[in-house]
C-alpha positions as CSV (number, residue, x, y, z in Angstrom):
1,M,17.1,15.3,34.2
2,L,13.4,15.1,34.8
3,Q,12.4,18.5,33.1
4,A,13.7,17.2,29.7
5,A,11.6,13.7,30.0
6,G,8.8,14.9,28.0
7,R,11.0,16.5,25.7
8,I,13.3,13.5,25.5
9,K,10.0,11.5,25.1
10,R,9.1,13.2,22.4
11,T,12.5,13.3,20.2
12,S,12.5,9.8,20.3
13,A,8.8,9.7,19.4
14,A,9.9,11.9,16.3
15,V,13.1,9.2,15.6
16,A,11.4,6.1,15.8
17,E,8.4,7.6,13.1
18,A,12.0,9.0,10.7
19,D,13.9,5.4,10.8
20,L,10.7,3.5,10.8
21,L,9.9,6.0,6.8
22,A,13.2,5.4,6.1
23,N,13.0,1.5,6.2
24,F,9.9,1.9,4.3
25,A,11.1,3.7,1.8
26,H,13.9,1.5,1.8
27,L,12.3,-1.5,1.1
28,A,9.9,0.4,-1.3
29,A,13.0,1.0,-3.8
30,G,14.4,-2.3,-3.6
31,R,11.2,-4.2,-4.1
32,R,10.4,-1.7,-7.3
33,Y,7.3,-0.5,-4.8
34,V,5.1,2.8,-6.7
35,R,3.3,4.8,-4.9
36,P,-0.7,5.0,-6.2
37,Q,-2.3,7.8,-8.1
38,L,-5.4,9.4,-6.4
39,V,-9.0,10.2,-8.6
40,E,-11.9,11.8,-8.3
41,E,-13.8,8.8,-10.3
42,P,-15.3,5.9,-7.7
43,V,-12.7,3.6,-8.9
44,I,-9.7,0.8,-7.7
45,E,-7.5,-0.1,-10.0
46,A,-3.7,-2.3,-10.4
47,V,-1.9,-2.5,-12.9
48,A,0.3,-5.1,-12.8
49,G,-0.6,-5.9,-8.8
50,R,1.4,-7.6,-6.6
51,H,0.9,-9.2,-3.2
52,P,4.1,-7.9,-1.5
53,V,3.4,-10.9,1.7
54,I,3.0,-14.2,-1.7
55,E,5.8,-12.5,-3.5
56,Q,8.3,-12.3,-0.6
57,W,6.7,-15.6,0.2
58,M,7.2,-17.2,-3.4
59,E,11.0,-15.3,-3.6
60,E,12.4,-17.3,-0.1
61,T,10.3,-21.1,-0.2
62,R,12.2,-20.5,-4.4
63,E,8.0,-21.8,-5.1
64,G,8.0,-20.2,-8.1
65,R,8.2,-16.6,-9.5
66,F,5.2,-14.4,-8.4
67,I,3.0,-12.6,-11.4
68,S,0.9,-9.3,-10.9
69,N,-1.8,-9.6,-12.8
70,D,-4.4,-6.4,-13.4
71,S,-7.6,-5.5,-11.5
72,T,-10.4,-2.7,-11.8
73,C,-13.1,-2.4,-9.4
74,A,-15.8,0.5,-10.1
75,R,-19.0,2.0,-9.7
76,R,-21.5,1.7,-12.2
77,G,-24.1,4.1,-12.7
78,R,-27.8,3.7,-11.9
79,M,-29.3,1.1,-13.7
80,G,-33.3,0.5,-14.4
81,G,-34.0,3.3,-11.0
82,R,-31.7,1.1,-8.4
83,G,-28.9,2.7,-7.2
84,A,-25.1,2.4,-8.1
85,E,-23.7,-1.2,-8.0
86,S,-20.2,-2.2,-7.8
87,F,-18.5,-4.3,-9.5
88,C,-15.0,-5.9,-9.7
89,L,-12.7,-7.9,-13.0
């Protein structure tokens, strides 16, 4: 049994990771989460973005319905000899 301890430990870690990822996939499908798209530009844009914790809390407490919103954060180019600036909307 001791000879197999390392293999049992690695196998149980792999099973635990697979279980975790399967549960993430299950929640994502049920809550209609989408995978982000990665782009080369230095920008973060959320279209119809939602906050999973607040959204769930509002559903559980019946405090209303979460309203998704859009948000953009990007960098502007050099202005007047200064470095790039960041802005968020």
